[in-house]
N, C-alpha and C positions, 0 to 999 in steps of 0.2 A: 514484470511478474507480479502476480497477486500475492497477498499476505499468506494465504493458505499454501500456495506452491513454495513460497520462500521459507515458510516455517517448516514444512516437511523436508525440504532440501537440507536445511540446517540440522534437523533432527537426525536425518538418515546420515549425513556427513559425520555427525558425532557419535553415530552408532547407539542412539538412545531410543527407547520404546516410548510410546505415548505416555505410559505410566511414569516412566522416569522423568519425563518433562513436566508432567503434572505434579509430581511430588516436589520437584525442584522449585517450582513457583507457587506451591501450595494451592493447587487448583484440581479439578477432577479431569480423569482421563477423557470422559465425554466431552468436556469443554475443549481440550486440545484438539481431539478429533473433529469437533465442529469447526474450529478455526481452520484446521487443515483442509477440510472438504468444502469450505466456503458456506456451510450451513449458518455460521455466525459470521456475518460480515462487519460487525460493529463491536469489536472488542473494547473493553474499557482501557482507559489510559494506564491504569494500574497493571493490567494484564500485559499490555504492550511493553511497559517499562521492565517489568519482571522478566519477560521473554527476552527483551533485548539485553538485559543484564546477564541472564542465563547463558545466552549464546555469544556474549561479548561483541555485540553489534549495536548500531545506533537504531532508535525507534524509526528514523527516516529510512534506513536500510530495509527494515522489516516491512514497512508500508509502501515501499518502492518510490520513495521521495529522496533518494540520496544522490546528489549530483556528482558525488565522487565514485559512484559505482561504475565498474567497467561496462555494465549493461546499458548505462544511460547514453542517449544518442547525443553526440557532440553539437548537432544543430539546435537541440533543445537547451543545452547549457549555454550556447552562444545567445540564444533568444532570452534567457534569463538574465545574462550579463547586460544586454540591451535594455531589458526592462528596468534594471536598477538605475539606469541613467535618466529615465523619464520623470516627469513630475508626478506627484501623487494623483492629480486629476487625470492625467494621461493614463496612468496605470489603472485607475478605476474605470475609465472608459473601455480599456483592453479587457479588463475583468468582465465587465458587462457584455462585451462582444463574445468572449469565451463561453459565458453562460448561455447565451442565445444559440450559439453553435452547438454546445453540448446538449442543450434541450432538443434542437433539431435532430442531431445524431441519435438521441435516445428515442425519439419519436419514430425515426426511421427504423431502428433496430426493433422496436416493438411492433411495428407494422409488418416486419420481416419474420417475426416470431423469435427473435434472438433474445437470449437472457441477459447477456452482458450489457451493461450501461456504460457509456463513456463517463469518465470522471469530470 
């Protein structure tokens, strides 16, 4: 789940308006709306920390990198555990491979006219 969708889900669950969240983290309503709609895909670390504190979640949860999330696929968590056992050099090799695969996927998505890019 993307940051925007997760943020909106938390806001709606807490029954808060965009303005209430903005006031709580000392931001603007427009900024919160841009985050929720994906118009701003690169929030500051400060904004992420304030949002995480406000909703009592981790920054990892907000950005979709929480291995303890029930939404996380068990096979990905298992892959992470396996990665931890590898040497730094082997992890770097796998990182390079992932970059190549993500670049290839992004190129394919662009050719198909899709907006979302792989991470």
